[in-house]
C-alpha positions, 0 to 999 in steps of 0.5 A: 500500500502506497503513501497516498492510499494510507492517507486516503484511508485515514481520511475516510475513518476521520470522516466517519467518526466526525459524521457519527459525532455530529449525528449524536449531537443532532439527536440530542439537540432534537430531543431537547427541543421538545422541552423548550417552553415546558415546565420542568417536571415537579417531584411530589413531596411532603415535609414533616417536622419532628420534635424531641426532648430530653430532661436531665439533672445537671451533673457538673458545676463550674465556678471561677475565682480571682486573685489580685495583688499589688506591690512596688515591683512585679516580682513582689506582686507575683509572689503575693498572688502566687502564695494565695493561688497555691493555697486555693489550689491546695484546697481544691486538691484536698477536695479531690478536684483533679488538675484537668478540671482546673484551668487559668482563664486569665493572667495579667500584669498591669502597671499602676499609676497615680496622677500627681498635680504640680504645685503652683508657686507665686510668680511662677508658671503652673505646669500640668500634672503627670502620671507617676508609676506607683507599682504593679498589679498581678491578677489571675482568674481560675475556673474550676469544674466540680464533678461532685455537685454536692461539694460545690457549696463547700468549695465556695466556702473553702475557697472564699475563706482563703483571701481571694478577691471574689468567687463567682459564676456558678453554673450547672451543666451536663458532662456528656451533653452530646449523648443527650443531644443524640437521644433528643434528635433520635426522638425527633426523627421518630416523631417526624417519621410517625407523622409522615406515615399518618399524613401519607395515609390521610392523603392516600399516597405512598412514601418513596424515599427521603429527599432532604433532612434538616436539623434546626436545633441549637441543642443548647440546654439552659444553664441555670445559676444560683441566686446571690447568697446561694452561690451566685456572684459572691464577693469574698474579702479576706476580712470577712468571716467565712459563712456556712456552706450554701445549699445549691439546688440544681434543678433540671435542664431540657435539651430540645431537638427539632428536625424536618424531613422531606419525602418523595411521594407517589 
């Protein structure tokens, strides 16, 4: 076979392939013309909303305390603050609070200034006052998680008696909140599915499949806190005699889940 014959055969095959390609494109275009001006088929569907709730008693209490000390130098202020902090941490350790449940929320070192007014004398120009460095303030805020809620009141009384500046922010929460959320969501899904079955029977249709699922829950339980005087925001000065350990009722917390399920129907 000479060179010209080879070129001719290749040209024929290219022509055939091109013709097939153009035919496929043409058929597809003709089919699409049939949909011009027509609405896209609408899928028949129904949507139902389900709700689930879990009521549980909190099993964790959280509070914080702060220590603030002043001195002429940073080192002196730090030493004074550290001594009080160590005493508070020792008390927590003695009450079986684990290290993983104690964390520092803030630690700050700030200079302290006083404004000194310049005295004016006779026949002299009065100059404005100036800021004078008088010392430093060191503060530390520590958060404590109490897993034995029955100890929360006693810990308030104990920490407050060690000369800390304040003990505050007692809140109650659920340790394994994700498990509680999952239970509430399961109940919500069951509720939605039951409603879908009833609705499909009333409408005389059949549920085919789930086309969408939406969870609109924030799943955030309400965290209650004690009233002042019962373990809420409580300022404790070292000069104040320790009070009796407060009784702190925790109450209940409710976790709510709301889901929406859409079904294709026939």
